[in-house]
C-alpha positions in Angstrom: -110.4 77.1 -137.9 -112.9 75.6 -135.4 -114.5 77.3 -132.4 -117.2 79.8 -131.9 -117.4 83.5 -133.0 -118.7 86.2 -130.7 -119.5 89.8 -131.7 -119.0 92.7 -129.3 -120.3 96.2 -129.7 -117.7 98.9 -128.8 -119.5 101.6 -126.7 -118.5 105.1 -125.9 -118.8 107.2 -122.7 -120.1 110.7 -122.6 -116.4 111.8 -122.4 -115.7 110.0 -125.7 -113.8 107.0 -124.3 -114.3 103.5 -125.7 -115.2 100.4 -123.7 -116.4 96.8 -124.0 -116.6 96.2 -120.2 -118.0 99.2 -118.3 -115.2 99.3 -115.8 -112.4 99.5 -118.4 -112.3 102.7 -120.5 -109.8 103.6 -123.2 -108.8 106.7 -125.2 -108.5 104.8 -128.5 -109.9 101.6 -130.0 -106.4 100.2 -130.6 -105.7 100.5 -126.8 -109.0 98.8 -126.1 -108.2 95.9 -128.5 -104.7 95.5 -127.1 -106.0 95.3 -123.5 -108.7 92.8 -124.3 -106.4 90.6 -126.3 -104.7 89.9 -122.9 -107.6 90.3 -120.5 -111.2 89.0 -120.6 -112.3 91.6 -118.1 -115.9 90.4 -117.7 -116.3 89.1 -121.2 -116.7 85.4 -122.1 -113.0 85.3 -123.1 -110.3 87.6 -124.2 -110.1 88.6 -127.9 -108.2 85.9 -129.7 -108.6 85.9 -133.5 -109.9 88.4 -136.1 -112.6 86.8 -138.1 -113.1 87.9 -141.7 -115.7 86.8 -144.3 -113.7 88.4 -147.1 -112.9 85.8 -149.8 -109.2 84.9 -149.8 -107.5 86.1 -153.0 -105.2 83.9 -154.9 -101.8 83.8 -153.2 -99.8 84.3 -156.4 -100.0 84.2 -160.2 -98.0 81.5 -161.8 -101.1 79.6 -163.0 -100.6 80.6 -166.6 -97.6 80.5 -168.8 -94.9 81.7 -166.4 -94.2 82.9 -162.9 -96.5 85.9 -163.2 -98.0 85.4 -166.6 -101.8 84.8 -166.6 -103.5 83.0 -169.4 -106.0 85.4 -170.9 -108.3 82.6 -171.6 -108.8 82.4 -167.8 -110.3 85.9 -167.8 -113.9 86.8 -168.2 -114.8 90.5 -168.9 -118.0 91.6 -167.3 -118.2 95.4 -167.4 -116.2 98.5 -168.0 -115.1 100.5 -164.9 -113.4 103.4 -166.5 -110.8 104.6 -169.0 -107.8 107.0 -169.0 -104.6 107.9 -170.7 -103.1 104.4 -170.4 -106.2 102.3 -171.4 -109.5 100.8 -170.3 -110.2 99.1 -166.9 -112.8 96.4 -166.8 -114.3 94.3 -164.0 -114.1 90.6 -164.6 -113.5 87.1 -163.2 -110.2 85.2 -163.1 -110.7 81.4 -163.5 -114.4 82.0 -163.0 -114.2 82.7 -159.3 -111.9 85.6 -158.4 -113.1 89.2 -158.8 -110.5 91.1 -160.6 -109.9 94.5 -162.3 -108.3 94.1 -165.7 -106.5 97.0 -167.2 -106.0 96.9 -170.9 -102.9 98.9 -171.7 -103.2 101.1 -174.8 -100.4 100.4 -177.3 -97.7 103.0 -177.3 -98.8 104.6 -174.0 -95.9 103.2 -172.0 -92.5 101.6 -172.6 -92.8 97.8 -172.6 -89.4 97.4 -170.8 -90.5 99.9 -168.1 -93.8 98.0 -167.8 -92.0 94.6 -167.3 -89.7 96.1 -164.6 -92.6 97.6 -162.7 -94.5 94.4 -162.9 -91.6 92.5 -161.4 -91.5 94.9 -158.5 -95.3 94.9 -158.0 -95.4 91.1 -157.8 -93.0 91.2 -154.9 -95.1 93.5 -152.8 -97.8 91.9 -150.6 -99.6 93.9 -148.0 -103.3 94.1 -147.0 -103.2 97.9 -147.6 -101.9 97.7 -151.2 -104.0 96.7 -154.2 -102.6 93.3 -155.0 -101.2 92.6 -158.5 -102.2 89.1 -159.5 -100.4 88.9 -162.8 -100.1 90.2 -166.4 -100.9 89.0 -169.9 -98.1 90.0 -172.2 -98.4 87.4 -174.9 -100.9 89.4 -176.9 -101.9 93.0 -177.6 -103.1 94.9 -175.8 -101.2 93.9 -172.6 -103.4 93.2 -169.6 -102.7 94.0 -166.0 -104.8 91.9 -163.6 -105.3 93.2 -160.1 -107.4 92.8 -157.0 -110.9 94.3 -157.5 -112.0 97.0 -155.1 -115.8 97.0 -154.9 -116.3 100.6 -153.7 -113.9 102.1 -156.2 -112.2 105.5 -155.8 -112.1 106.6 -152.2 -112.7 110.3 -153.0 -115.7 109.5 -155.1 -117.0 107.2 -152.3 -116.7 110.0 -149.7 -118.4 112.5 -152.0 -121.2 110.3 -153.5 -121.3 106.8 -152.0 -122.0 107.5 -148.3 -125.5 107.8 -147.0 -124.3 109.9 -144.0 -121.1 111.8 -143.1 -118.3 109.5 -142.0 -117.5 109.6 -138.3 -114.1 110.8 -137.1 -113.3 107.2 -136.2 -114.0 106.0 -139.8 -111.9 108.8 -141.3 -109.1 107.9 -138.9 -109.3 104.3 -139.9 -109.0 105.3 -143.6 -106.0 107.5 -142.8 -104.4 104.6 -140.8 -104.9 102.2 -143.7 -103.2 104.5 -146.2 -100.3 105.3 -143.8 -99.7 101.6 -143.1 -99.6 100.9 -146.8 -97.0 103.7 -147.2 -95.0 102.4 -144.2 -94.9 99.0 -145.8 -93.6 100.4 -149.1 -90.9 102.3 -147.2 -89.9 99.1 -145.3 -89.3 97.6 -148.8 -87.3 100.7 -149.8 -89.9 102.0 -152.3 -91.8 105.2 -152.3 -95.1 106.2 -153.9 -94.5 109.2 -156.0 -98.1 110.1 -156.8 -100.2 109.5 -153.7 -101.9 112.9 -154.1 -104.0 111.5 -157.0 -107.5 110.5 -155.9 -107.6 107.5 -158.2 -104.6 106.0 -156.4 -106.7 105.5 -153.2 -109.4 102.8 -153.6 -111.9 101.2 -151.2 -112.8 97.6 -150.9 -116.1 96.1 -149.9 -115.1 96.1 -146.2 -114.5 99.8 -146.3 -110.8 99.3 -146.0 -108.6 101.9 -147.9 -106.0 100.5 -150.2 -103.2 102.2 -152.2 -103.0 101.6 -156.0 -100.3 102.6 -158.4 -100.7 101.4 -162.0 -100.7 103.9 -164.9 
């Protein structure tokens, strides 16, 4: 997309209101954004497009044997991220360019039929607040689950150990909003998350966005 990109600092008044233009104050950031999407109000132009430098993930699997089967030869394992009851999770590359998390399912840890059914469901779900399932490798043992890689890992661990300073109330609110929007999307698709209380089901990407995960 052509055009120029401009950055604006959101300021706060002594009363805790937010503003870009000094004459227009708002109680919340969403109210501020909504107003300036329709009114320039002293700025060069109104807010038009959200610009992101986050690499675009592959839109679907289907580059391997089948609709959601990934060829394991396209995977490069780089380092182990952790392990649990259902297997080991490793960070790697898919096709040499996409950062992915590869979960190697321990044999006998879950029913293969249940796994296939859950994979079919997960491949249908696409939302920016859910960890994206890219595909699976079921032609060999152990089975691999290939998902979006979240650079900052577990949200709870990040809040306890990864921050250099205490998060602001606005940052915490944004995290809550991300999780809530992910759950709202699941509900809109007539699914529910039955284990959201687990800290490992909430992950954080490199842009500090909270995503919901549910594998294993």
